[in-house]
PLY file of the C-alpha trace (Angstrom):
ply
format ascii 1.0
element vertex 314
property float x
property float y
property float z
element edge 313
property int vertex1
property int vertex2
end_header
4.14 2.95 1.54
5.23 3.33 -2.11
2.98 6.38 -2.42
4.34 7.77 0.86
7.92 7.34 -0.36
7.16 9.19 -3.59
5.54 12.01 -1.62
8.68 12.25 0.51
10.90 12.35 -2.56
8.99 15.18 -4.22
8.47 17.39 -1.15
10.55 20.58 -1.38
12.56 19.19 -4.30
11.81 21.53 -7.24
14.56 19.97 -9.35
13.16 16.45 -8.96
10.50 15.95 -11.61
7.78 13.27 -11.33
8.67 12.19 -14.87
12.04 10.95 -13.59
10.40 8.52 -11.13
8.82 5.16 -11.95
6.90 2.44 -10.15
7.09 -1.20 -11.24
4.69 -3.80 -9.86
3.74 -7.35 -10.67
0.10 -6.30 -11.04
-1.29 -9.09 -8.90
-4.74 -10.32 -9.91
-4.63 -8.99 -13.48
-5.72 -11.10 -16.44
-2.92 -9.90 -18.74
0.70 -11.03 -18.87
4.00 -9.40 -19.75
4.86 -5.72 -19.69
2.14 -3.09 -19.63
2.05 0.62 -18.87
-0.66 1.83 -16.50
-2.55 4.74 -18.04
-5.90 6.53 -18.13
-7.50 3.73 -20.11
-6.29 0.90 -17.88
-8.62 -1.25 -15.81
-7.91 -3.29 -12.69
-8.63 -6.35 -14.83
-5.74 -5.41 -17.11
-3.10 -4.11 -14.68
-4.20 -5.07 -11.16
-5.97 -2.99 -8.54
-2.97 -1.66 -6.62
-1.07 -0.21 -9.63
-4.31 1.41 -10.80
-4.97 2.86 -7.35
-1.45 4.33 -7.37
-1.94 5.76 -10.87
-4.91 7.82 -9.73
-3.38 8.92 -6.42
0.28 9.78 -6.96
1.63 12.95 -8.57
0.88 13.43 -12.25
3.76 12.31 -14.42
4.91 9.34 -12.34
5.56 6.42 -14.71
3.78 3.24 -13.54
4.12 -0.15 -15.19
3.43 -3.82 -14.44
5.46 -6.87 -15.37
5.88 -10.23 -13.64
9.53 -10.31 -14.77
11.06 -7.33 -13.00
14.30 -7.31 -15.01
12.43 -7.23 -18.33
10.05 -4.69 -16.90
12.83 -2.33 -15.81
14.62 -2.64 -19.14
11.42 -1.84 -21.02
10.69 1.16 -18.80
14.16 2.57 -19.45
13.82 1.98 -23.19
10.48 3.80 -23.28
11.43 6.57 -20.81
15.23 7.15 -20.91
14.87 10.05 -18.44
13.93 7.69 -15.59
16.27 8.16 -12.65
14.62 6.04 -9.98
12.17 3.14 -10.09
10.39 1.90 -6.97
9.31 -1.74 -6.69
6.64 -2.69 -4.19
8.12 -6.16 -3.68
11.69 -6.04 -4.97
13.64 -7.36 -1.99
13.29 -11.05 -2.82
14.21 -10.71 -6.52
17.80 -11.95 -6.55
18.19 -11.06 -10.24
18.11 -7.41 -9.24
20.71 -5.41 -7.36
19.00 -2.28 -6.12
20.70 0.88 -4.91
18.51 0.75 -1.80
16.26 -1.69 0.06
13.39 -0.76 2.39
11.94 -3.69 4.32
8.52 -3.37 5.98
7.55 -5.51 8.94
4.41 -5.56 11.06
4.96 -4.10 14.53
2.85 -6.84 16.14
4.26 -9.63 13.99
7.89 -8.90 12.97
9.58 -11.07 10.36
11.90 -12.56 12.99
8.88 -14.41 14.42
8.01 -15.96 11.05
9.44 -18.77 8.90
10.13 -19.10 5.16
7.62 -20.82 2.91
6.06 -23.36 3.23
6.30 -23.29 7.04
5.55 -19.54 7.18
5.06 -16.50 4.95
8.66 -15.38 4.35
10.18 -15.78 0.90
13.71 -16.08 2.29
15.45 -16.56 5.62
15.57 -13.65 8.11
19.36 -13.48 7.69
18.75 -11.66 4.39
17.86 -8.55 6.42
21.58 -7.71 6.51
21.13 -6.41 2.94
18.41 -3.93 3.94
19.11 -0.21 4.17
15.97 0.63 6.13
13.51 -1.35 8.26
10.14 0.27 8.90
7.84 -1.19 11.54
4.32 -0.58 10.23
0.86 -0.73 11.82
2.15 1.00 14.96
-0.26 2.76 17.31
-0.41 6.49 16.60
0.52 7.19 20.24
3.41 4.70 20.38
5.86 5.86 23.04
9.54 6.28 22.30
10.31 3.94 25.20
8.16 1.15 23.76
9.65 1.74 20.30
13.17 1.37 21.69
12.19 -1.85 23.48
10.75 -3.22 20.23
13.91 -2.26 18.35
16.12 -3.95 20.96
14.04 -7.14 20.74
14.19 -7.16 16.93
17.96 -6.64 16.85
18.42 -9.41 19.43
16.42 -11.80 17.23
18.38 -10.75 14.14
21.71 -11.46 15.88
20.49 -14.92 16.88
19.25 -15.83 13.41
21.65 -14.13 11.03
24.62 -15.65 9.30
26.82 -12.58 9.30
28.32 -11.48 6.01
31.34 -9.31 6.90
30.99 -7.38 3.63
27.40 -6.35 4.37
25.59 -5.67 7.62
22.44 -3.80 8.55
22.81 -0.47 10.35
20.63 -0.72 13.50
20.16 3.08 13.45
17.98 2.73 10.34
14.93 1.21 12.07
11.89 3.47 11.90
8.22 3.38 12.85
5.01 4.24 11.01
1.30 4.41 11.76
-1.35 3.76 9.09
-3.92 6.53 9.52
-7.38 5.99 8.03
-8.87 8.79 5.93
-12.41 10.08 6.29
-14.58 8.35 3.64
-15.47 10.50 0.61
-18.25 10.06 -1.93
-16.88 8.43 -5.07
-18.49 11.04 -7.38
-18.94 14.30 -5.46
-15.92 13.99 -3.16
-18.03 15.05 -0.18
-17.00 13.66 3.19
-19.29 11.31 5.07
-20.85 12.79 8.20
-19.52 11.53 11.57
-21.84 9.03 13.21
-23.39 7.94 9.90
-24.70 4.41 9.61
-22.67 2.44 7.09
-22.31 -0.93 5.44
-18.62 -1.70 5.03
-17.57 -3.61 1.89
-13.98 -4.91 1.72
-11.98 -7.12 -0.60
-8.54 -6.61 0.96
-6.00 -8.71 2.85
-6.68 -7.18 6.28
-10.37 -6.18 6.49
-10.24 -5.83 10.28
-7.82 -2.88 9.99
-10.32 -1.09 7.75
-13.05 -1.67 10.30
-10.88 -0.29 13.12
-10.41 2.92 11.12
-14.18 3.57 11.15
-14.71 4.01 14.88
-16.36 7.41 14.31
-19.22 5.74 12.42
-21.90 3.13 13.07
-20.88 0.05 11.10
-24.08 -1.96 10.99
-22.75 -4.66 8.65
-19.37 -5.71 7.25
-19.44 -7.64 3.96
-16.05 -9.32 3.45
-14.71 -10.59 0.13
-11.29 -12.14 -0.52
-8.33 -9.91 -1.41
-8.39 -8.70 -5.06
-11.95 -10.04 -5.46
-13.49 -9.28 -8.88
-16.76 -7.54 -8.08
-19.88 -8.26 -10.10
-23.12 -6.40 -10.81
-24.85 -9.04 -8.68
-22.84 -7.83 -5.69
-24.10 -4.27 -6.13
-27.66 -5.56 -6.42
-27.12 -7.45 -3.16
-25.84 -4.31 -1.42
-28.96 -2.46 -2.52
-31.10 -5.22 -1.03
-29.17 -4.99 2.23
-29.83 -1.24 2.35
-33.53 -1.64 1.60
-33.94 -4.22 4.35
-32.30 -1.92 6.88
-34.24 1.11 5.68
-37.49 -0.81 6.09
-36.62 -1.46 9.71
-35.05 1.86 10.72
-36.00 4.38 7.99
-32.55 6.01 8.16
-29.98 6.88 5.48
-27.41 4.14 4.93
-24.03 4.66 3.25
-21.75 2.03 1.72
-18.06 2.47 2.49
-15.28 0.61 0.73
-11.52 1.02 0.33
-9.90 3.05 -2.42
-8.28 -0.15 -3.64
-11.69 -1.85 -3.89
-13.19 1.19 -5.60
-11.06 0.76 -8.73
-12.69 -2.67 -9.15
-16.19 -1.48 -8.31
-16.29 1.77 -10.27
-16.42 0.25 -13.79
-19.70 -1.41 -12.77
-21.29 1.91 -11.89
-22.60 4.84 -13.90
-23.86 8.23 -12.78
-27.31 6.81 -12.18
-25.81 4.76 -9.35
-24.98 7.81 -7.23
-28.00 7.02 -5.05
-26.00 4.05 -3.83
-24.21 6.56 -1.55
-20.87 4.88 -2.13
-17.88 6.27 -0.25
-14.22 5.22 -0.27
-11.40 5.49 2.25
-7.69 4.71 2.33
-4.74 4.32 4.67
-2.11 7.04 4.77
1.37 6.53 6.19
2.18 8.66 9.20
5.86 8.40 10.11
6.60 8.55 13.84
9.39 10.30 15.76
10.45 12.36 12.71
11.41 9.24 10.75
10.41 10.86 7.46
13.49 13.13 7.57
15.89 10.19 7.90
14.04 8.07 5.34
14.10 10.89 2.79
17.78 11.61 3.45
18.68 8.01 2.71
16.46 7.93 -0.38
18.06 11.07 -1.79
21.51 9.68 -1.03
20.68 6.51 -2.96
19.28 8.58 -5.83
22.52 10.58 -6.10
24.45 7.30 -6.03
22.30 6.06 -8.88
23.14 9.14 -10.96
0 1
1 2
2 3
3 4
4 5
5 6
6 7
7 8
8 9
9 10
10 11
11 12
12 13
13 14
14 15
15 16
16 17
17 18
18 19
19 20
20 21
21 22
22 23
23 24
24 25
25 26
26 27
27 28
28 29
29 30
30 31
31 32
32 33
33 34
34 35
35 36
36 37
37 38
38 39
39 40
40 41
41 42
42 43
43 44
44 45
45 46
46 47
47 48
48 49
49 50
50 51
51 52
52 53
53 54
54 55
55 56
56 57
57 58
58 59
59 60
60 61
61 62
62 63
63 64
64 65
65 66
66 67
67 68
68 69
69 70
70 71
71 72
72 73
73 74
74 75
75 76
76 77
77 78
78 79
79 80
80 81
81 82
82 83
83 84
84 85
85 86
86 87
87 88
88 89
89 90
90 91
91 92
92 93
93 94
94 95
95 96
96 97
97 98
98 99
99 100
100 101
101 102
102 103
103 104
104 105
105 106
106 107
107 108
108 109
109 110
110 111
111 112
112 113
113 114
114 115
115 116
116 117
117 118
118 119
119 120
120 121
121 122
122 123
123 124
124 125
125 126
126 127
127 128
128 129
129 130
130 131
131 132
132 133
133 134
134 135
135 136
136 137
137 138
138 139
139 140
140 141
141 142
142 143
143 144
144 145
145 146
146 147
147 148
148 149
149 150
150 151
151 152
152 153
153 154
154 155
155 156
156 157
157 158
158 159
159 160
160 161
161 162
162 163
163 164
164 165
165 166
166 167
167 168
168 169
169 170
170 171
171 172
172 173
173 174
174 175
175 176
176 177
177 178
178 179
179 180
180 181
181 182
182 183
183 184
184 185
185 186
186 187
187 188
188 189
189 190
190 191
191 192
192 193
193 194
194 195
195 196
196 197
197 198
198 199
199 200
200 201
201 202
202 203
203 204
204 205
205 206
206 207
207 208
208 209
209 210
210 211
211 212
212 213
213 214
214 215
215 216
216 217
217 218
218 219
219 220
220 221
221 222
222 223
223 224
224 225
225 226
226 227
227 228
228 229
229 230
230 231
231 232
232 233
233 234
234 235
235 236
236 237
237 238
238 239
239 240
240 241
241 242
242 243
243 244
244 245
245 246
246 247
247 248
248 249
249 250
250 251
251 252
252 253
253 254
254 255
255 256
256 257
257 258
258 259
259 260
260 261
261 262
262 263
263 264
264 265
265 266
266 267
267 268
268 269
269 270
270 271
271 272
272 273
273 274
274 275
275 276
276 277
277 278
278 279
279 280
280 281
281 282
282 283
283 284
284 285
285 286
286 287
287 288
288 289
289 290
290 291
291 292
292 293
293 294
294 295
295 296
296 297
297 298
298 299
299 300
300 301
301 302
302 303
303 304
304 305
305 306
306 307
307 308
308 309
309 310
310 311
311 312
312 313
């Protein structure tokens, strides 16, 4: 979603330069601590897999950094790059030390936050009443063919739950018009070296080390997934894993004598790639990713609010 927001910001905005935009993340799973810029020489081990994935897949010039202390991180970014006009945080809503000029809250269409509880009883980091401080709510993981009628029913149910649970602050309330919907569309897997697309119907072994491996599997319905090897989220891949994948391929080839491809996510690839060299191209390794597809023209409203907040920040 962070990458989608940046794409929205830069579309048809010739006066908005990538150098004026920053991304700040905790860098979950990294071995380092403190502030660190993400650059060409960074590894997932140093900065985390998600910041590194963003570095290689957002517009050139976007300033990306990691720091577990967001206030220190923002101050350091502004010291190093005084021209920064907007910094996006991938998990800034719960940081009470920060007062942002805009808050976007994501919630799963099938499991909205109003059905959850704060830690330790659930997964929320604060009570649902905090939603009154949000500027936008985006329901993610929607079906691509979600009907407007079903979307309106979902919105009505969410707002009803919010009214029941919220302790209303008269100085701040959420605008119910700013609830939008998004589908996560899976890309066609591409070879990690050549960039060639995988052929439809190909037999593949899926390798995932992400939080929701089932969603990746669902996005591969045009292919024959003959095996799914699941690792924990942010798993640190080892050479032994690659050796094991080769063995899996050889065993299948012995039985069927057909070409087998390995498909992984773009996020996993940044942790796998350092283990490979050009001699490993015969591994037939392909990567895929999820791309945000806003529904019902939501991108126009989201961008309008983002640009409004940017002008406010100036």
